[in-house]
C-alpha positions as CSV (number, residue, x, y, z in Angstrom):
1,R,0.0,0.0,0.0
2,F,1.0,3.6,-0.7
3,S,0.0,5.6,2.3
4,G,-1.9,8.8,1.6
5,T,-1.7,8.5,-2.1
6,F,-5.3,7.4,-3.0
7,V,-8.3,9.6,-2.3
8,G,-11.7,8.1,-2.0
9,N,-10.5,4.8,-0.4
10,A,-13.4,3.0,1.2
11,D,-11.2,2.0,4.2
12,S,-12.2,4.4,7.0
13,A,-8.8,3.9,8.7
14,S,-6.9,5.0,5.6
15,P,-4.0,7.4,6.2
16,A,-5.6,9.8,3.6
17,A,-8.6,10.2,5.8
18,A,-6.5,10.8,8.9
19,T,-4.3,13.4,7.3
20,S,-6.9,15.5,5.5
21,P,-6.5,19.2,6.0
22,P,-8.9,20.9,8.4
23,I,-12.0,22.6,7.0
24,V,-11.8,26.4,7.2
25,A,-15.0,28.0,8.4
26,A,-16.3,30.8,6.2
27,A,-16.3,33.2,9.2
28,T,-12.5,33.0,9.3
29,L,-12.1,34.3,5.7
30,P,-11.6,38.0,5.2
31,A,-14.9,39.9,4.6
32,V,-15.3,41.2,1.1
33,P,-17.5,44.3,0.9
34,T,-20.4,44.0,-1.4
35,I,-22.3,46.7,-3.2
36,P,-26.0,46.1,-3.7
37,V,-27.0,46.2,-7.4
38,V,-30.4,47.4,-8.4
39,P,-31.0,47.1,-12.1
40,T,-32.4,50.2,-13.7
41,I,-34.2,50.1,-17.0
42,V,-34.5,53.3,-18.9
43,G,-38.1,54.2,-19.6
44,V,-39.5,51.5,-17.3
45,P,-40.7,52.3,-13.8
46,N,-38.5,50.9,-11.0
47,T,-41.3,48.5,-9.9
48,V,-40.4,46.2,-12.8
49,A,-36.7,46.1,-11.9
50,E,-37.6,45.3,-8.3
51,G,-39.7,42.3,-9.3
52,V,-43.1,44.0,-8.7
53,L,-44.9,44.6,-11.9
54,N,-47.8,47.0,-12.3
55,P,-49.0,46.2,-15.8
56,N,-50.8,49.5,-16.1
57,E,-47.5,51.4,-15.7
58,V,-45.6,49.7,-18.6
59,K,-45.9,50.6,-22.2
60,P,-45.5,48.1,-25.1
61,P,-42.3,48.5,-27.1
62,A,-42.4,50.3,-30.4
63,S,-41.6,47.0,-32.1
64,G,-41.4,43.4,-30.9
65,T,-45.0,42.7,-30.1
66,R,-46.4,39.4,-31.3
67,R,-49.7,37.7,-31.5
68,A,-50.2,34.5,-29.4
69,R,-52.8,31.9,-29.2
70,V,-53.6,30.7,-25.7
71,L,-53.2,26.9,-25.4
72,Y,-54.8,26.3,-21.9
73,D,-57.0,28.2,-19.4
74,Y,-54.9,30.1,-16.9
75,E,-56.1,31.6,-13.6
76,A,-54.2,34.7,-12.6
77,A,-52.5,34.3,-9.2
78,D,-52.6,38.0,-8.5
79,S,-53.4,41.4,-10.0
80,T,-50.1,41.5,-12.0
81,E,-51.1,38.5,-14.0
82,L,-53.6,38.2,-16.9
83,A,-56.2,35.4,-16.7
84,L,-56.4,33.4,-20.0
85,L,-58.9,31.3,-21.8
86,A,-57.9,28.5,-24.2
87,D,-58.0,29.4,-27.9
88,E,-58.1,33.2,-27.4
89,M,-55.7,35.5,-29.2
90,I,-53.7,38.1,-27.3
91,T,-50.8,40.4,-28.0
92,V,-47.5,39.7,-26.1
93,Y,-44.1,41.3,-25.6
94,S,-41.2,41.1,-23.2
95,L,-39.5,43.8,-21.2
96,P,-35.7,44.1,-20.5
97,G,-34.8,42.3,-17.2
98,M,-38.0,40.4,-17.1
99,D,-38.1,36.6,-16.3
100,P,-37.8,34.8,-19.6
101,D,-40.6,32.4,-18.6
102,W,-43.1,35.2,-18.6
103,L,-44.4,37.8,-21.1
104,I,-46.6,40.8,-20.8
105,G,-50.0,40.0,-22.4
106,E,-52.6,42.4,-23.6
107,R,-56.3,41.8,-24.4
108,G,-58.2,44.9,-25.2
109,N,-57.5,47.3,-22.2
110,Q,-56.4,44.4,-19.9
111,K,-52.7,43.8,-19.4
112,G,-50.7,41.5,-17.2
113,K,-48.0,38.8,-17.0
114,V,-48.6,35.5,-18.7
115,P,-46.6,32.3,-18.6
116,V,-44.9,31.5,-22.0
117,T,-45.7,27.8,-21.6
118,Y,-49.4,28.5,-22.0
119,L,-48.9,30.3,-25.4
120,E,-48.3,29.4,-29.0
121,L,-46.4,32.4,-30.4
122,L,-47.5,33.4,-33.8
123,S,-46.4,36.2,-36.1
């Protein structure tokens, strides 16, 4: 046997296990100052950057809107989301910094977040 050469030896009394270096606790490491980063999106209220979306405060982009067909009924979880009915057509678009699994959906004068997985994106 070669003492201390093999790592991962199943033998609990192996020299490698007995001579492993001590674990250093994170508290003993020097503290690194951190600066909080709050994303700012030009032309979009800060409520979007902070994760709280008031759909009535956002404007659709000049280009980049698409039509989408709703695949399944969707019940809005809160006032920032748009309830959907299967087979209806809505206009959708995304905003910078927004979760890629969601889009802003518009139906007439109603607006809110909609899950991408419930949509078939068209033109």
